[in-house]
N, CA, C and O atoms as CSV, one atom per row, in Angstrom:
chain,resi,resn,atom,element,x,y,z
A,1,MET,N,N,47.832,-199.686,21.139
A,1,MET,CA,C,48.737,-198.738,20.529
A,1,MET,C,C,48.469,-198.619,19.025
A,1,MET,O,O,48.477,-197.527,18.457
A,2,LEU,N,N,48.239,-199.752,18.416
A,2,LEU,CA,C,47.955,-199.747,16.986
A,2,LEU,C,C,46.643,-199.012,16.705
A,2,LEU,O,O,46.513,-198.344,15.679
A,3,TYR,N,N,45.680,-199.133,17.607
A,3,TYR,CA,C,44.405,-198.446,17.455
A,3,TYR,C,C,44.605,-196.931,17.487
A,3,TYR,O,O,44.013,-196.207,16.687
A,4,HIS,N,N,45.434,-196.457,18.406
A,4,HIS,CA,C,45.699,-195.022,18.507
A,4,HIS,C,C,46.364,-194.494,17.242
A,4,HIS,O,O,46.043,-193.401,16.776
A,5,ALA,N,N,47.280,-195.265,16.696
A,5,ALA,CA,C,47.953,-194.849,15.469
A,5,ALA,C,C,46.956,-194.786,14.319
A,5,ALA,O,O,47.025,-193.878,13.490
A,6,ALA,N,N,46.032,-195.738,14.259
A,6,ALA,CA,C,45.047,-195.757,13.182
A,6,ALA,C,C,44.098,-194.565,13.284
A,6,ALA,O,O,43.631,-194.064,12.262
A,7,VAL,N,N,43.810,-194.109,14.488
A,7,VAL,CA,C,42.931,-192.967,14.673
A,7,VAL,C,C,43.686,-191.661,14.468
A,7,VAL,O,O,43.158,-190.717,13.881
A,8,MET,N,N,44.906,-191.612,14.946
A,8,MET,CA,C,45.677,-190.370,14.929
A,8,MET,C,C,46.221,-190.021,13.543
A,8,MET,O,O,46.308,-188.842,13.199
A,9,LEU,N,N,46.583,-191.012,12.752
A,9,LEU,CA,C,47.167,-190.716,11.441
A,9,LEU,C,C,46.216,-189.932,10.536
A,9,LEU,O,O,46.653,-188.947,9.942
A,10,PRO,N,N,44.939,-190.309,10.395
A,10,PRO,CA,C,44.046,-189.483,9.569
A,10,PRO,C,C,43.850,-188.079,10.136
A,10,PRO,O,O,43.719,-187.110,9.388
A,11,LEU,N,N,43.832,-187.980,11.482
A,11,LEU,CA,C,43.689,-186.673,12.109
A,11,LEU,C,C,44.895,-185.794,11.806
A,11,LEU,O,O,44.750,-184.618,11.473
A,12,ILE,N,N,46.085,-186.373,11.925
A,12,ILE,CA,C,47.313,-185.623,11.613
A,12,ILE,C,C,47.334,-185.247,10.135
A,12,ILE,O,O,47.727,-184.136,9.777
A,13,ALA,N,N,46.910,-186.170,9.282
A,13,ALA,CA,C,46.881,-185.887,7.840
A,13,ALA,C,C,45.911,-184.753,7.528
A,13,ALA,O,O,46.206,-183.894,6.697
A,14,SER,N,N,44.750,-184.745,8.192
A,14,SER,CA,C,43.793,-183.670,7.921
A,14,SER,C,C,44.318,-182.334,8.429
A,14,SER,O,O,44.101,-181.302,7.795
A,15,LEU,N,N,45.015,-182.344,9.582
A,15,LEU,CA,C,45.608,-181.107,10.086
A,15,LEU,C,C,46.687,-180.597,9.144
A,15,LEU,O,O,46.779,-179.394,8.895
A,16,LEU,N,N,47.504,-181.503,8.618
A,16,LEU,CA,C,48.527,-181.097,7.656
A,16,LEU,C,C,47.878,-180.544,6.396
A,16,LEU,O,O,48.358,-179.571,5.814
A,17,SER,N,N,46.791,-181.170,5.983
A,17,SER,CA,C,46.137,-180.692,4.776
A,17,SER,C,C,45.544,-179.304,5.000
A,17,SER,O,O,45.572,-178.473,4.092
A,18,LEU,N,N,45.000,-179.035,6.204
A,18,LEU,CA,C,44.503,-177.690,6.503
A,18,LEU,C,C,45.634,-176.674,6.492
A,18,LEU,O,O,45.480,-175.568,5.975
A,19,SER,N,N,46.761,-177.052,7.059
A,19,SER,CA,C,47.918,-176.159,7.071
A,19,SER,C,C,48.404,-175.896,5.654
A,19,SER,O,O,48.764,-174.773,5.300
A,20,GLU,N,N,48.406,-176.956,4.851
A,20,GLU,CA,C,48.803,-176.821,3.452
A,20,GLU,C,C,47.847,-175.896,2.702
A,20,GLU,O,O,48.275,-175.034,1.934
A,21,GLN,N,N,46.550,-176.085,2.934
A,21,GLN,CA,C,45.554,-175.242,2.278
A,21,GLN,C,C,45.714,-173.784,2.695
A,21,GLN,O,O,45.553,-172.871,1.884
A,22,LYS,N,N,46.031,-173.581,3.971
A,22,LYS,CA,C,46.229,-172.213,4.449
A,22,LYS,C,C,47.438,-171.585,3.770
A,22,LYS,O,O,47.388,-170.425,3.362
A,23,SER,N,N,48.529,-172.346,3.645
A,23,SER,CA,C,49.719,-171.777,3.005
A,23,SER,C,C,49.469,-171.507,1.527
A,23,SER,O,O,49.974,-170.524,0.985
A,24,ILE,N,N,48.697,-172.366,0.871
A,24,ILE,CA,C,48.361,-172.133,-0.538
A,24,ILE,C,C,47.508,-170.873,-0.665
A,24,ILE,O,O,47.723,-170.056,-1.560
A,25,ALA,N,N,46.538,-170.722,0.238
A,25,ALA,CA,C,45.688,-169.534,0.199
A,25,ALA,C,C,46.499,-168.271,0.452
A,25,ALA,O,O,46.290,-167.256,-0.213
A,26,MET,N,N,47.422,-168.324,1.407
A,26,MET,CA,C,48.256,-167.155,1.694
A,26,MET,C,C,49.149,-166.822,0.501
A,26,MET,O,O,49.372,-165.649,0.204
A,27,THR,N,N,49.656,-167.835,-0.178
A,27,THR,CA,C,50.472,-167.600,-1.370
A,27,THR,C,C,49.639,-166.932,-2.460
A,27,THR,O,O,50.109,-166.013,-3.131
A,28,GLU,N,N,48.404,-167.395,-2.635
A,28,GLU,CA,C,47.535,-166.781,-3.639
A,28,GLU,C,C,47.221,-165.334,-3.289
A,28,GLU,O,O,47.169,-164.472,-4.166
A,29,ILE,N,N,47.013,-165.074,-2.006
A,29,ILE,CA,C,46.748,-163.694,-1.587
A,29,ILE,C,C,47.962,-162.822,-1.864
A,29,ILE,O,O,47.831,-161.714,-2.384
A,30,ARG,N,N,49.145,-163.322,-1.517
A,30,ARG,CA,C,50.369,-162.547,-1.773
A,30,ARG,C,C,50.567,-162.308,-3.264
A,30,ARG,O,O,51.002,-161.230,-3.671
A,31,ASN,N,N,50.250,-163.303,-4.072
A,31,ASN,CA,C,50.409,-163.142,-5.515
A,31,ASN,C,C,49.379,-162.182,-6.095
A,31,ASN,O,O,49.640,-161.551,-7.119
A,32,SER,N,N,48.222,-162.060,-5.467
A,32,SER,CA,C,47.202,-161.169,-6.004
A,32,SER,C,C,47.366,-159.735,-5.514
A,32,SER,O,O,46.728,-158.835,-6.061
A,33,GLU,N,N,48.203,-159.489,-4.499
A,33,GLU,CA,C,48.395,-158.125,-3.998
A,33,GLU,C,C,48.899,-157.168,-5.071
A,33,GLU,O,O,48.370,-156.061,-5.177
A,34,PRO,N,N,49.907,-157.544,-5.880
A,34,PRO,CA,C,50.326,-156.597,-6.932
A,34,PRO,C,C,49.200,-156.270,-7.905
A,34,PRO,O,O,49.083,-155.135,-8.367
A,35,LEU,N,N,48.371,-157.265,-8.215
A,35,LEU,CA,C,47.237,-157.007,-9.101
A,35,LEU,C,C,46.269,-156.039,-8.444
A,35,LEU,O,O,45.795,-155.100,-9.083
A,36,PHE,N,N,45.970,-156.266,-7.157
A,36,PHE,CA,C,45.076,-155.361,-6.435
A,36,PHE,C,C,45.674,-153.970,-6.362
A,36,PHE,O,O,44.972,-152.980,-6.570
A,37,ASN,N,N,46.976,-153.883,-6.066
A,37,ASN,CA,C,47.629,-152.576,-5.993
A,37,ASN,C,C,47.602,-151.875,-7.342
A,37,ASN,O,O,47.379,-150.666,-7.406
A,38,SER,N,N,47.826,-152.621,-8.425
A,38,SER,CA,C,47.814,-151.985,-9.737
A,38,SER,C,C,46.398,-151.546,-10.114
A,38,SER,O,O,46.223,-150.519,-10.769
A,39,LEU,N,N,45.384,-152.323,-9.703
A,39,LEU,CA,C,44.010,-151.907,-9.986
A,39,LEU,C,C,43.652,-150.646,-9.217
A,39,LEU,O,O,42.997,-149.756,-9.759
A,40,SER,N,N,44.074,-150.559,-7.958
A,40,SER,CA,C,43.769,-149.341,-7.203
A,40,SER,C,C,44.562,-148.166,-7.761
A,40,SER,O,O,44.076,-147.035,-7.750
A,41,TYR,N,N,45.783,-148.420,-8.252
A,41,TYR,CA,C,46.581,-147.360,-8.870
A,41,TYR,C,C,45.899,-146.856,-10.140
A,41,TYR,O,O,45.811,-145.650,-10.369
A,42,LEU,N,N,45.413,-147.794,-10.967
A,42,LEU,CA,C,44.714,-147.396,-12.188
A,42,LEU,C,C,43.428,-146.647,-11.862
A,42,LEU,O,O,43.066,-145.700,-12.561
A,43,SER,N,N,42.742,-147.061,-10.813
A,43,SER,CA,C,41.529,-146.365,-10.401
A,43,SER,C,C,41.837,-144.941,-9.965
A,43,SER,O,O,41.102,-144.013,-10.303
A,44,SER,N,N,42.919,-144.763,-9.217
A,44,SER,CA,C,43.273,-143.402,-8.790
A,44,SER,C,C,43.696,-142.552,-9.981
A,44,SER,O,O,43.388,-141.361,-10.030
A,45,LEU,N,N,44.402,-143.152,-10.947
A,45,LEU,CA,C,44.761,-142.406,-12.159
A,45,LEU,C,C,43.510,-141.978,-12.924
A,45,LEU,O,O,43.433,-140.851,-13.413
A,46,TYR,N,N,42.531,-142.879,-13.025
A,46,TYR,CA,C,41.291,-142.551,-13.721
A,46,TYR,C,C,40.573,-141.411,-13.011
A,46,TYR,O,O,40.078,-140.486,-13.657
A,47,ASN,N,N,40.515,-141.476,-11.682
A,47,ASN,CA,C,39.850,-140.410,-10.931
A,47,ASN,C,C,40.565,-139.081,-11.112
A,47,ASN,O,O,39.921,-138.040,-11.240
A,48,LYS,N,N,41.903,-139.111,-11.124
A,48,LYS,CA,C,42.654,-137.873,-11.348
A,48,LYS,C,C,42.378,-137.337,-12.746
A,48,LYS,O,O,42.209,-136.133,-12.937
A,49,ARG,N,N,42.334,-138.244,-13.727
A,49,ARG,CA,C,42.102,-137.827,-15.112
A,49,ARG,C,C,40.727,-137.189,-15.262
A,49,ARG,O,O,40.600,-136.137,-15.888
A,50,THR,N,N,39.700,-137.810,-14.696
A,50,THR,CA,C,38.365,-137.235,-14.820
A,50,THR,C,C,38.266,-135.929,-14.052
A,50,THR,O,O,37.553,-135.018,-14.473
A,51,GLY,N,N,38.971,-135.824,-12.931
A,51,GLY,CA,C,38.997,-134.562,-12.192
A,51,GLY,C,C,39.652,-133.465,-12.995
A,51,GLY,O,O,39.178,-132.329,-13.011
A,52,ILE,N,N,40.750,-133.802,-13.667
A,52,ILE,CA,C,41.451,-132.819,-14.500
A,52,ILE,C,C,40.571,-132.414,-15.677
A,52,ILE,O,O,40.531,-131.241,-16.048
A,53,GLN,N,N,39.867,-133.376,-16.266
A,53,GLN,CA,C,38.979,-133.053,-17.381
A,53,GLN,C,C,37.853,-132.126,-16.943
A,53,GLN,O,O,37.498,-131.200,-17.672
A,54,SER,N,N,37.290,-132.362,-15.768
A,54,SER,CA,C,36.208,-131.482,-15.313
A,54,SER,C,C,36.742,-130.095,-14.993
A,54,SER,O,O,36.060,-129.102,-15.248
A,55,GLU,N,N,37.954,-130.005,-14.439
A,55,GLU,CA,C,38.557,-128.692,-14.188
A,55,GLU,C,C,38.831,-127.965,-15.497
A,55,GLU,O,O,38.619,-126.756,-15.592
A,56,ALA,N,N,39.307,-128.701,-16.517
A,56,ALA,CA,C,39.580,-128.076,-17.815
A,56,ALA,C,C,38.291,-127.557,-18.443
A,56,ALA,O,O,38.271,-126.463,-19.007
A,57,SER,N,N,37.225,-128.329,-18.348
A,57,SER,CA,C,35.963,-127.850,-18.921
A,57,SER,C,C,35.426,-126.668,-18.131
A,57,SER,O,O,34.807,-125.774,-18.707
A,58,ARG,N,N,35.654,-126.647,-16.813
A,58,ARG,CA,C,35.228,-125.497,-16.010
A,58,ARG,C,C,35.991,-124.241,-16.421
A,58,ARG,O,O,35.403,-123.165,-16.527
A,59,VAL,N,N,37.299,-124.371,-16.652
A,59,VAL,CA,C,38.107,-123.222,-17.088
A,59,VAL,C,C,37.636,-122.735,-18.449
A,59,VAL,O,O,37.537,-121.529,-18.675
A,60,GLN,N,N,37.343,-123.666,-19.364
A,60,GLN,CA,C,36.844,-123.265,-20.680
A,60,GLN,C,C,35.521,-122.518,-20.565
A,60,GLN,O,O,35.294,-121.542,-21.279
A,61,GLN,N,N,34.655,-122.969,-19.678
A,61,GLN,CA,C,33.378,-122.281,-19.485
A,61,GLN,C,C,33.593,-120.891,-18.907
A,61,GLN,O,O,32.921,-119.941,-19.308
A,62,ILE,N,N,34.525,-120.765,-17.970
A,62,ILE,CA,C,34.807,-119.458,-17.374
A,62,ILE,C,C,35.349,-118.509,-18.426
A,62,ILE,O,O,34.918,-117.359,-18.517
A,63,LEU,N,N,36.301,-118.994,-19.225
A,63,LEU,CA,C,36.919,-118.142,-20.237
A,63,LEU,C,C,35.929,-117.742,-21.328
A,63,LEU,O,O,36.046,-116.662,-21.908
A,64,SER,N,N,34.969,-118.595,-21.606
A,64,SER,CA,C,33.989,-118.249,-22.639
A,64,SER,C,C,32.864,-117.379,-22.093
A,64,SER,O,O,32.006,-116.931,-22.854
A,65,GLY,N,N,32.856,-117.136,-20.788
A,65,GLY,CA,C,31.826,-116.293,-20.199
A,65,GLY,C,C,30.490,-116.987,-20.052
A,65,GLY,O,O,29.446,-116.336,-20.013
A,66,ALA,N,N,30.518,-118.302,-19.970
A,66,ALA,CA,C,29.272,-119.059,-19.884
A,66,ALA,C,C,28.612,-118.871,-18.529
A,66,ALA,O,O,29.262,-118.592,-17.521
A,67,LYS,N,N,27.304,-119.035,-18.545
A,67,LYS,CA,C,26.554,-118.978,-17.292
A,67,LYS,C,C,26.439,-120.394,-16.745
A,67,LYS,O,O,26.353,-121.364,-17.497
A,68,ARG,N,N,26.441,-120.487,-15.444
A,68,ARG,CA,C,26.217,-121.783,-14.821
A,68,ARG,C,C,25.442,-121.565,-13.539
A,68,ARG,O,O,25.324,-120.440,-13.054
A,69,LYS,N,N,24.919,-122.641,-12.999
A,69,LYS,CA,C,24.211,-122.556,-11.723
A,69,LYS,C,C,25.123,-123.110,-10.640
A,69,LYS,O,O,25.759,-124.150,-10.815
A,70,ASP,N,N,25.177,-122.401,-9.519
A,70,ASP,CA,C,25.974,-122.912,-8.413
A,70,ASP,C,C,25.141,-123.905,-7.613
A,70,ASP,O,O,24.037,-124.271,-8.019
A,71,SER,N,N,25.669,-124.333,-6.490
A,71,SER,CA,C,25.001,-125.374,-5.717
A,71,SER,C,C,23.667,-124.916,-5.150
A,71,SER,O,O,22.824,-125.750,-4.819
A,72,GLU,N,N,23.455,-123.613,-5.031
A,72,GLU,CA,C,22.187,-123.115,-4.513
A,72,GLU,C,C,21.265,-122.648,-5.637
A,72,GLU,O,O,20.315,-121.907,-5.386
A,73,SER,N,N,21.529,-123.066,-6.856
A,73,SER,CA,C,20.714,-122.783,-8.036
A,73,SER,C,C,20.645,-121.303,-8.387
A,73,SER,O,O,19.658,-120.859,-8.972
A,74,GLU,N,N,21.660,-120.541,-8.045
A,74,GLU,CA,C,21.719,-119.148,-8.468
A,74,GLU,C,C,22.487,-119.087,-9.776
A,74,GLU,O,O,23.477,-119.797,-9.953
A,75,ILE,N,N,22.038,-118.248,-10.684
A,75,ILE,CA,C,22.748,-118.124,-11.951
A,75,ILE,C,C,23.992,-117.281,-11.725
A,75,ILE,O,O,23.936,-116.202,-11.136
A,76,VAL,N,N,25.111,-117.795,-12.204
A,76,VAL,CA,C,26.393,-117.131,-12.013
A,76,VAL,C,C,26.914,-116.724,-13.375
A,76,VAL,O,O,27.011,-117.550,-14.282
A,77,GLU,N,N,27.248,-115.466,-13.518
A,77,GLU,CA,C,27.866,-115.008,-14.756
A,77,GLU,C,C,29.326,-114.748,-14.456
A,77,GLU,O,O,29.653,-114.115,-13.452
A,78,GLY,N,N,30.195,-115.223,-15.303
A,78,GLY,CA,C,31.604,-115.044,-15.011
A,78,GLY,C,C,32.418,-114.624,-16.201
A,78,GLY,O,O,32.227,-115.129,-17.307
A,79,ARG,N,N,33.342,-113.684,-15.972
A,79,ARG,CA,C,34.342,-113.320,-16.971
A,79,ARG,C,C,35.636,-113.107,-16.214
A,79,ARG,O,O,35.635,-112.530,-15.126
A,80,THR,N,N,36.722,-113.560,-16.772
A,80,THR,CA,C,38.012,-113.332,-16.124
A,80,THR,C,C,39.006,-112.865,-17.163
A,80,THR,O,O,38.859,-113.125,-18.357
A,81,ARG,N,N,40.013,-112.176,-16.687
A,81,ARG,CA,C,41.196,-111.955,-17.504
A,81,ARG,C,C,42.205,-112.971,-17.026
A,81,ARG,O,O,42.495,-113.059,-15.833
A,82,PHE,N,N,42.741,-113.739,-17.959
A,82,PHE,CA,C,43.610,-114.845,-17.567
A,82,PHE,C,C,44.844,-114.302,-16.858
A,82,PHE,O,O,45.437,-113.321,-17.305
A,83,GLY,N,N,45.227,-114.928,-15.769
A,83,GLY,CA,C,46.397,-114.496,-15.018
A,83,GLY,C,C,46.024,-113.825,-13.720
A,83,GLY,O,O,46.583,-114.160,-12.676
A,84,ASN,N,N,45.091,-112.881,-13.752
A,84,ASN,CA,C,44.596,-112.335,-12.493
A,84,ASN,C,C,43.112,-112.633,-12.405
A,84,ASN,O,O,42.472,-112.977,-13.399
A,85,LYS,N,N,42.582,-112.498,-11.219
A,85,LYS,CA,C,41.193,-112.891,-11.032
A,85,LYS,C,C,40.319,-111.658,-10.913
A,85,LYS,O,O,39.708,-111.420,-9.871
A,86,ASN,N,N,40.259,-110.863,-11.995
A,86,ASN,CA,C,39.294,-109.764,-12.037
A,86,ASN,C,C,37.962,-110.371,-12.415
A,86,ASN,O,O,37.703,-110.654,-13.585
A,87,CYS,N,N,37.131,-110.566,-11.433
A,87,CYS,CA,C,35.896,-111.309,-11.642
A,87,CYS,C,C,34.699,-110.393,-11.513
A,87,CYS,O,O,34.673,-109.506,-10.660
A,88,PHE,N,N,33.721,-110.607,-12.350
A,88,PHE,CA,C,32.464,-109.880,-12.267
A,88,PHE,C,C,31.353,-110.916,-12.200
A,88,PHE,O,O,30.980,-111.516,-13.208
A,89,PHE,N,N,30.842,-111.111,-11.019
A,89,PHE,CA,C,29.810,-112.123,-10.840
A,89,PHE,C,C,28.574,-111.483,-10.240
A,89,PHE,O,O,28.650,-110.495,-9.510
A,90,SER,N,N,27.440,-112.067,-10.565
A,90,SER,CA,C,26.215,-111.651,-9.891
A,90,SER,C,C,25.894,-112.676,-8.813
A,90,SER,O,O,25.990,-113.879,-9.052
A,91,LEU,N,N,25.523,-112.219,-7.660
A,91,LEU,CA,C,25.021,-113.005,-6.539
A,91,LEU,C,C,26.066,-113.781,-5.746
A,91,LEU,O,O,25.763,-114.243,-4.646
A,92,VAL,N,N,27.268,-113.939,-6.254
A,92,VAL,CA,C,28.283,-114.680,-5.493
A,92,VAL,C,C,29.607,-113.955,-5.566
A,92,VAL,O,O,29.806,-113.093,-6.422
A,93,GLN,N,N,30.520,-114.304,-4.662
A,93,GLN,CA,C,31.839,-113.687,-4.657
A,93,GLN,C,C,32.800,-114.511,-5.493
A,93,GLN,O,O,32.579,-115.695,-5.747
A,94,CYS,N,N,33.866,-113.857,-5.909
A,94,CYS,CA,C,34.885,-114.524,-6.721
A,94,CYS,C,C,35.495,-115.699,-5.970
A,94,CYS,O,O,35.743,-116.748,-6.566
A,95,SER,N,N,35.738,-115.544,-4.691
A,95,SER,CA,C,36.372,-116.623,-3.928
A,95,SER,C,C,35.471,-117.851,-3.858
A,95,SER,O,O,35.966,-118.978,-3.832
A,96,PHE,N,N,34.161,-117.646,-3.828
A,96,PHE,CA,C,33.250,-118.786,-3.829
A,96,PHE,C,C,33.298,-119.504,-5.173
A,96,PHE,O,O,33.255,-120.733,-5.232
A,97,TYR,N,N,33.386,-118.726,-6.252
A,97,TYR,CA,C,33.398,-119.317,-7.589
A,97,TYR,C,C,34.658,-120.147,-7.819
A,97,TYR,O,O,34.606,-121.186,-8.477
A,98,TYR,N,N,35.779,-119.695,-7.283
A,98,TYR,CA,C,37.048,-120.404,-7.476
A,98,TYR,C,C,37.334,-121.340,-6.313
A,98,TYR,O,O,38.431,-121.298,-5.756
A,99,ARG,N,N,36.404,-122.163,-5.939
A,99,ARG,CA,C,36.643,-123.102,-4.850
A,99,ARG,C,C,37.325,-124.340,-5.342
A,99,ARG,O,O,37.605,-125.245,-4.556
């Protein structure tokens, strides 16, 4: 009986230590979730900001009448009157330009 206790006690202790390690790891994961969520939130804000900046520069280019190349490398000339979409483009339609 004493032999069984001597063998079983270290085994039980190691199992408890594994359980303890698992609970510590789970606590660390739970504590890091807000950090992960805030990082993904900041990443989405950055993506929205850069998207808004590219849209703003596109509008400025349209209003200035700048030429640009579309995805098929055709030169697009654009002029608009702000508010309505009276567009004069070569080679493409207004609806394609305002995608």
